[in-house]
Residue, then its C-alpha position, 0 to 999 in steps of 0.5 A: m791750909n786747905n780751900i786753896v783755889q788757883v786764878l792766872n797761876i796764883q793760889i788764893h785762899n777761899i776761907k771765911t773773913a772771921r777765919a782769916m782774922k783768927l789767923v792774923q791774930q795768931y800772926l800777931q802772936s808770932e815771932s817771926l814776919n807772916t805775910i798777907e795779900i789782899v790780891s787784885m785783878d790787877t796784880l793777877l794780870r800783871a802776874e800772868e806775864d811776870l813769873k817772879l810776880q808769880e813766886s812772890v805772891n805764892q809765898f805769900d802766907l795768906v792771899i785773899a781774893g780783894d775782888k769777888e769776881i776773882l773768886k767767881a773765875a775760880g768756879i766758886t758759887n757759894e754766896a758767902s763766900l762771894q760776899d766775904a770777898e766783896e771789895g773792901v770787906f776784908w780790909n775793914n774787918l783787918a782795920k777794926m781788929l787792929d783798932k780794938r787791939k790798939t795794934k803798932i803799925y807802919l805805913l808804907t805808901d808809894s807817894e807823899a799824897e798817897l801817904q797823906r790820904i792814907s794817914e788821914y784816912i786811918q786817923k779819921y775812922y780808926h783811932g785805936i790804931r797807933v801808926m808809929g812810922q811811915g815812909i815812902l817806897a819809890e824808885d826816886t826816894l828812899s831805897d830798900e835798906l833805908v826803909i827796912n831800917n826805919i821800919n825795925a827801928a819803930g818797933v812795929d807788929c804790922v806793916l801796912g804796905f799800901l803799894t802799887s804792884p809789883v813793888r809791894e810784892f817784890f819788897v816783901a819777897d826780897n826783904h822778908a828776912l830783914l824785917n823785925a815785924k809780925v805781919w806784913v799786909g799788902i793792900s791795893r787801893s781797890a782792895i779798900g773800895q777807893e777806886v769805886r770811892n774816887g769815882n774811877r769806875f771806868r778803869m775797874l770796868m775795864m780791868r774786869l773786862l780784860f781779867h775775864r777774858k784772861v780767865v777765859q783764855e787760860k781755861k781754853d788753853l788748858e782744855e786743848k792741853 
């Protein structure tokens, strides 16, 4: 796939949302698992210090910027591309497509509270999405093996992994061959705009400042080599 940019050692696909949706539709027709990551600044910052996380993200079939600041850091100035990378845009288009197709999904989060919140959110806005199963993936709850068994038993087309990083990336990297689904989508809270809607603007501001500082330092280091 063309139009790949790199930010903090992570390869990101700079493609139009409409093109990305066509790819997802193709993935839903396939017989093997295809993986999608809506990458956040938080994940990029973590990956800078974590080689395993870098490798895990770079193995995904489709990596979409979850914030326009990520594409800006890669030198992208095209306004249409930046609009497509606005917070929540990819998720909203994906959810509408899954809703229209009446897609069978498995919902995976890292806490009971988050599971209830996301489940209610989907039920409220996307009546066509069929939640066939749901589970929690955390250190003190279900093991990977049990989660995999539950996903496979549910007979779903798509797994929505609303998990923190690097849990979501490592889970897929370690268990890719064992998951009987057509599409995995790794999603951070910020990818659906929840950070802002929950009033956590200060945290997002601090993360953006740190992210830009790291990007500037990376460019400086590359110039000095």
